[in-house]
Structure formats: structure tokens, C-alpha cells
N, C-alpha and C positions, 0 to 999 in steps of 0.2 A: 202587350196583348198576351192572352192565353187562349189556347185551343178550347173552343166551346163557349167562350164568352164574347159578347158583342164588343165593338170597338170603343164604346164609351164607358165600359165598365171600369171601375177603379179598383185596382189590385193593391190592397193596403195591409200594413201590419196592424193588428188589433191592439190598441193601447188601453190598458186597464189602470193607468195611474203611474205612480212613482214608487220605487222601493224605498221604504222609510229607513231600513237598516240592512246590513249585509246578511243577517240571518233570514230575511224575508225572501232572498233569492233562492229559487229551486236548485237542489244539489243532485247531480247525477250519481245514483247509487253505485254504478259500475266503476266510476273513477274517483268519487268523493270530491269532485270539483263543481263549482257553481256553473250555472247557465252562461254561455259565451256566444260571441258572434263568430260567424264563419270567416275564414281567410286570414286569421291572425292567431298565433300561438303564444303571444306574450301575455304577461300578467294583466295588462290593460284590456285584454279582450274579454275578460270575465266581468259579468255584471256585479254591481255593488250598490250600496245606498246612494240615492240621488239619480239613479238611472231609470229610464222608462220601463214599465212593465209591458213587454210585448208577449202576446200569447204564442207559446211554442206549439203550433198546430199539430205537427207530426210527432211530438214528444221525443225528439232526439237530443234535447238539451243543447241545441245549436240554433241560433236565430239566423236564417238565411232566406233566400227568395222563395223557398218552399213553404214558408210561413205566411206569405201574403195571400189574402183571400179577397174575393169580390165583396166589397163593403159599401159601395156607392155607385152612382151612375150619373155621368155628366149630362146625359140627354134629358131635357125637361119633359115633363108629362104634357105641358101645354104652354104655348106662348101666344101672345096676341096684344090687342090694344083697343081702346075705346076712344071715340071722337064725338065731341059735343059741339053743336052750333046753335047758339041762342040769339034771337034778334027781337028787338022791341023798338018800334019807331026808328029813330036814327042811331040807336045803340046796337051793337052786336058783340058777342063774345064767343071765342073759339077755345076749346080745351082739348088737348091731345094727351093721352095716357098710354102706357104700355105695361105689360106684366109678363112674368115668367113664373110658372107654377110647378112646384115639386121638382127641384133640381139640386143635386149634391154639388158642393164646391169645396176646394182645398184652399185654405187661407195661406197661400205661399208667401205673402208679404210678412205675416207673423212668423212663419217658419224661418225665413231668411233673416228677420230681425233678431230672433233668439240665437240663430246659428252664428251670427256675426260676433257674438261674445265668446264663442268657443276657441277663438284664435286671437291672442292679444297682440300679435305682431304679424303684419302682412307686408312682406318685402317686395313682392312682385308688383310692378307698376299697374298692371291691368287689374289686379285685385284691389289695389288702393283706389283706383278710379271707380270700381264697381261696388266695393263693400266697406269702404273706410268709414262711412257715417254710421255711428252707433246711436240708435234711438233709445231713449230712457225705457228701461224695462222694470222699474221699481213697482209699477202698478200690477204686474203679473205675479201670480202665486207660484213661485218656483221653489225647489228644494234648497234648504240651507241647513246648517247644523242646528239652528234655532227654530226651523220650520220643517221638521221631518215628516209629520203626519198631516195628511190632507192636502199636500202640495199637488198642483195640477201639472206643472212643468218640471222637467229634469233640472239638475244642477248645471248651470251654464259655465261655471268657472273652473271645472276640472279639466284643464286644457289638454294635457297629454292623453288622458283617458277618453275624452270626448272626440279626439281626432280618430280614435279607433271605433268607438261605439256609434258615433254619428247620431246623437239622441234627437236632433231636431230635423231629421230627414222628413221631407214633406209627404212622402207616401205612407202615412200612418193616420189612423182615425183620430189622433189628437188634434189634427188641424182640419178635420172633416166637419163641414157646417151645411146648413140649409141655405142654398143660394136663391131661393124664391124671392120675388119682390113685386111690388106694384109702384109705378112711378108716374107722377104728374110731370110730363115733359114740358109742355108749353101752354101758357095762357095768353091769349091775344085779345085786346080790347080795341074797338074802333067806334068813332062817333062821326056821323055825317051831319054837317051843319045844315040847319033848316034854310028854306029858300029865301026867307026875308033877310037873313044874314048874307046870303050870296049876292042879293041885289045890292046890298050896301057895300060889299067888298068888290063888286063888279067882276065876279068869276062865275064859271058854270057849276063848279063843285069843289068842296073842301072836305076832306076826311082826315080826322086826327087818329093816329094809330100808336099803340104801345104794346109791347109784348115782353115776356120774361121766359127764359128757357132754363131747363134743368132746375126745376123748382123744389121738388121733394121726393124722396124715395122711402117707401115703407118696407122694411125688411128686418129679419132677425139676424142677418149676416153681420158679423162683428168687424169685417174689413171696411175699407174706404168706400167701395161701391160694388154692389153685385152686378152692375152693368159691365164691369171690367173683367168678368170671368169668361175665359175662352171656351172653345168647343170641347176641350179636354177637362174642363172643370177647374182650371187653375186661374188664380187672380193675377192679372197682368198689369195692374195699375201702378206697380212700383211704389205704392204708398201715397200716391198723389191723387186728390179728388178731381172730378170734372168741375170746371168753373161754371158759375151761374152768370148768364148774360142778360142784359137789358137792351131793348131797342125801342126808340121812339121815332116817329116820323109824321110828315104831313104830305098828303096827296092832293095836288091842285089840278082842277080841270079848267082850262082856259078857253 
């Protein structure tokens, strides 16, 4: 949180891409050294080719907490749902939908996936249990020696350097997305057998029912599900989707 901002404001580093070469990094005229991160005086603390371009808001040639600005809001402008109930003779259909409109979200799953590549060896058992799985990242446009220009994501394989720079930190606009969505939650169908069939079956009533849940979500969010975004705008799905379920049944009146 920051004084003067509401509790759902997102304080983020503004990401403008990836440095293609070392020469693209701003140089402090007073010291002759490139832009660096605060808290480390080693050579690895200075930005270079393959690093994220974070805006130096206060112009001190040091990237730190003072360069984070309000760049998003986890509070949606509107939430709600629509419910439809249609009936015709013995048939009936129920449709349940929900929506969230104009909400910012951080794709923390993607940030953690890319960040997992920055450390080739994880010796602590808790880290092995939590971060050992490495998802394929070949489909992402990240910086390499052969892909210097137009890369969207930093170089994940510069291990010692990335440990200092932390290029895939989630609190940057690189992972900021639109978390709005419209979802068809449930569709239920039922059919009540006509009276002439009931006389034949010798029962008072028979209703056939079927329903399907978690049908389809319409969203521009690139993560697994915009429904898994918490009140602070972070994706808590862990990379796993919500399952679709089917239910069928028969209601007998004797």
C-alpha cells in the first residue's frame, strides 16, 4: 500500500520491453555506469542486454521501490450475473451466467513459470516441492542472442545475473492483463413425462434431468481462468483449470 492510494491499487514497475543490447541501457552521466538495481553493488546489479526495461521514474539511475507507480486496480467496475428460465410444455431449461467487468489482473502463474528457469538448481526440499516443475516456455517470445529485437520477455537463462535483477517479479506491468470475463456457469435441462406415460409406468410423476457446470468463459485473459483471480488481482489457480462437471438424474413421484 501507499499513502493516498486505495487498498486495491496495484503499485507496479512500468515495463517497456527488453534491452536488445548493452548500449541501450541508460548511463548515469555522473558515474559513467549503467542503470542498476538498489541493494547490490556487484557487477551483476547493472542492467544489460536481455534485461527488462523498467522506467526510472525519479531519474536517479537506480531501480527501487520509488519507481513503482499505480498502474492498475484489482477492484472491478462491475460484477453480476444473468439467470434465464425457459419452459415449454414438459421441457424446461435453466441457464446461469456471471460476469466481471473492467478489472486488472496480474498473471502470477506466468511470472512464476518464467521465474522458475532463473535458478537451475534448487536444493531446499520446500523449493523442490513448490517450484521443481518446469513448464515449457518455448512458445514465449523471450530474449536470446538470436532474438535480440522485439523480445517481450527477458532472458531467463542468465542465472547469476537474474538472481540479482529478479526480471520476472510479478509486480510489473509485463504481467498486467485485463481480468474481465463473461461466463456461462450452468445449463440445466429437464423433461417431465406426459400423463399417459405415467399411467403406463404406474407412477405419479417422472422428471428427467441433466446439467453441465463450468461450460465456457469468454475473456481476453491469457491465464487459466479469470475466476481464479483474488481480491488483490493475483492469479491463484496454480496453473490448473476448474473442471467441467456433468450431472444426470431421474426424479420419481410415487
